[in-house]
TORKOL-4160 file (C-alpha; in steps of 0.2 Angstrom, whole numbers, padded with zeros to 4 digits, m for minus):
123
<pt num="1" X="0662" Y="0588" Z="0728"/>
<pt num="2" X="0669" Y="0599" Z="0742"/>
<pt num="3" X="0686" Y="0592" Z="0739"/>
<pt num="4" X="0687" Y="0598" Z="0720"/>
<pt num="5" X="0681" Y="0615" Z="0725"/>
<pt num="6" X="0696" Y="0616" Z="0737"/>
<pt num="7" X="0707" Y="0609" Z="0722"/>
<pt num="8" X="0701" Y="0621" Z="0709"/>
<pt num="9" X="0702" Y="0634" Z="0722"/>
<pt num="10" X="0720" Y="0632" Z="0726"/>
<pt num="11" X="0725" Y="0629" Z="0708"/>
<pt num="12" X="0718" Y="0646" Z="0703"/>
<pt num="13" X="0726" Y="0655" Z="0719"/>
<pt num="14" X="0743" Y="0647" Z="0716"/>
<pt num="15" X="0742" Y="0653" Z="0696"/>
<pt num="16" X="0737" Y="0671" Z="0700"/>
<pt num="17" X="0750" Y="0673" Z="0712"/>
<pt num="18" X="0763" Y="0665" Z="0701"/>
<pt num="19" X="0758" Y="0674" Z="0686"/>
<pt num="20" X="0756" Y="0692" Z="0692"/>
<pt num="21" X="0760" Y="0702" Z="0679"/>
<pt num="22" X="0749" Y="0691" Z="0667"/>
<pt num="23" X="0735" Y="0694" Z="0680"/>
<pt num="24" X="0737" Y="0712" Z="0681"/>
<pt num="25" X="0736" Y="0714" Z="0662"/>
<pt num="26" X="0721" Y="0704" Z="0661"/>
<pt num="27" X="0712" Y="0715" Z="0672"/>
<pt num="28" X="0718" Y="0731" Z="0665"/>
<pt num="29" X="0713" Y="0724" Z="0649"/>
<pt num="30" X="0694" Y="0719" Z="0656"/>
<pt num="31" X="0693" Y="0737" Z="0663"/>
<pt num="32" X="0698" Y="0745" Z="0647"/>
<pt num="33" X="0686" Y="0734" Z="0637"/>
<pt num="34" X="0672" Y="0738" Z="0648"/>
<pt num="35" X="0676" Y="0756" Z="0646"/>
<pt num="36" X="0676" Y="0755" Z="0628"/>
<pt num="37" X="0659" Y="0747" Z="0627"/>
<pt num="38" X="0652" Y="0759" Z="0638"/>
<pt num="39" X="0660" Y="0774" Z="0628"/>
<pt num="40" X="0652" Y="0768" Z="0610"/>
<pt num="41" X="0636" Y="0765" Z="0621"/>
<pt num="42" X="0635" Y="0783" Z="0626"/>
<pt num="43" X="0641" Y="0789" Z="0609"/>
<pt num="44" X="0626" Y="0780" Z="0601"/>
<pt num="45" X="0612" Y="0786" Z="0614"/>
<pt num="46" X="0619" Y="0803" Z="0612"/>
<pt num="47" X="0619" Y="0803" Z="0593"/>
<pt num="48" X="0602" Y="0797" Z="0593"/>
<pt num="49" X="0597" Y="0811" Z="0606"/>
<pt num="50" X="0605" Y="0824" Z="0594"/>
<pt num="51" X="0598" Y="0818" Z="0578"/>
<pt num="52" X="0581" Y="0819" Z="0587"/>
<pt num="53" X="0582" Y="0836" Z="0593"/>
<pt num="54" X="0588" Y="0841" Z="0575"/>
<pt num="55" X="0573" Y="0833" Z="0567"/>
<pt num="56" X="0562" Y="0843" Z="0580"/>
<pt num="57" X="0570" Y="0859" Z="0575"/>
<pt num="58" X="0570" Y="0859" Z="0557"/>
<pt num="59" X="0553" Y="0849" Z="0555"/>
<pt num="60" X="0543" Y="0851" Z="0570"/>
<pt num="61" X="0539" Y="0841" Z="0585"/>
<pt num="62" X="0525" Y="0828" Z="0577"/>
<pt num="63" X="0524" Y="0810" Z="0577"/>
<pt num="64" X="0511" Y="0806" Z="0565"/>
<pt num="65" X="0501" Y="0813" Z="0549"/>
<pt num="66" X="0483" Y="0807" Z="0544"/>
<pt num="67" X="0479" Y="0812" Z="0527"/>
<pt num="68" X="0460" Y="0812" Z="0520"/>
<pt num="69" X="0451" Y="0812" Z="0538"/>
<pt num="70" X="0433" Y="0815" Z="0537"/>
<pt num="71" X="0426" Y="0830" Z="0546"/>
<pt num="72" X="0415" Y="0818" Z="0556"/>
<pt num="73" X="0432" Y="0809" Z="0563"/>
<pt num="74" X="0440" Y="0823" Z="0569"/>
<pt num="75" X="0431" Y="0820" Z="0587"/>
<pt num="76" X="0441" Y="0804" Z="0590"/>
<pt num="77" X="0459" Y="0816" Z="0589"/>
<pt num="78" X="0450" Y="0829" Z="0599"/>
<pt num="79" X="0445" Y="0817" Z="0612"/>
<pt num="80" X="0461" Y="0807" Z="0612"/>
<pt num="81" X="0472" Y="0810" Z="0628"/>
<pt num="82" X="0488" Y="0805" Z="0620"/>
<pt num="83" X="0486" Y="0819" Z="0608"/>
<pt num="84" X="0494" Y="0835" Z="0614"/>
<pt num="85" X="0491" Y="0846" Z="0599"/>
<pt num="86" X="0485" Y="0843" Z="0582"/>
<pt num="87" X="0481" Y="0853" Z="0565"/>
<pt num="88" X="0472" Y="0854" Z="0551"/>
<pt num="89" X="0478" Y="0858" Z="0533"/>
<pt num="90" X="0470" Y="0858" Z="0517"/>
<pt num="91" X="0480" Y="0858" Z="0500"/>
<pt num="92" X="0473" Y="0871" Z="0487"/>
<pt num="93" X="0484" Y="0867" Z="0473"/>
<pt num="94" X="0500" Y="0874" Z="0463"/>
<pt num="95" X="0504" Y="0891" Z="0457"/>
<pt num="96" X="0518" Y="0896" Z="0446"/>
<pt num="97" X="0535" Y="0901" Z="0456"/>
<pt num="98" X="0544" Y="0917" Z="0447"/>
<pt num="99" X="0562" Y="0916" Z="0448"/>
<pt num="100" X="0563" Y="0898" Z="0452"/>
<pt num="101" X="0579" Y="0889" Z="0452"/>
<pt num="102" X="0572" Y="0873" Z="0446"/>
<pt num="103" X="0567" Y="0876" Z="0428"/>
<pt num="104" X="0558" Y="0858" Z="0427"/>
<pt num="105" X="0546" Y="0863" Z="0441"/>
<pt num="106" X="0543" Y="0881" Z="0443"/>
<pt num="107" X="0528" Y="0877" Z="0457"/>
<pt num="108" X="0524" Y="0881" Z="0472"/>
<pt num="109" X="0512" Y="0870" Z="0482"/>
<pt num="110" X="0500" Y="0880" Z="0491"/>
<pt num="111" X="0491" Y="0874" Z="0507"/>
<pt num="112" X="0478" Y="0883" Z="0519"/>
<pt num="113" X="0484" Y="0880" Z="0538"/>
<pt num="114" X="0474" Y="0885" Z="0555"/>
<pt num="115" X="0483" Y="0897" Z="0564"/>
<pt num="116" X="0490" Y="0886" Z="0578"/>
<pt num="117" X="0497" Y="0874" Z="0565"/>
<pt num="118" X="0514" Y="0887" Z="0566"/>
<pt num="119" X="0515" Y="0880" Z="0583"/>
<pt num="120" X="0513" Y="0862" Z="0580"/>
<pt num="121" X="0526" Y="0861" Z="0565"/>
<pt num="122" X="0539" Y="0874" Z="0559"/>
<pt num="123" X="0538" Y="0882" Z="0543"/>
């Protein structure tokens, strides 16, 4: 077993010494491929972070929306340690919007919101 390793080691070292140009090009290729893969990974991570920041700026920093929660079940949200903020909204209905750009839907959706809702979601 030991003699096989020695033979393989001698063969590899002899091949590397005889083909120094090919060895150098291979090493440079490995370095460039590693750099390319790292750059693409960094680009993907940066794009994801940028999209998250954009969505937070446009739509607010909330993760879930629960609709139709009964008043007696709100205690579960208030006592949950993982919920930093929450707000209540109530849909009132629709109103005609004068000067609407969309003639098929000239309506405005009206909802009542708590005062702290402004800090939870950007209007």
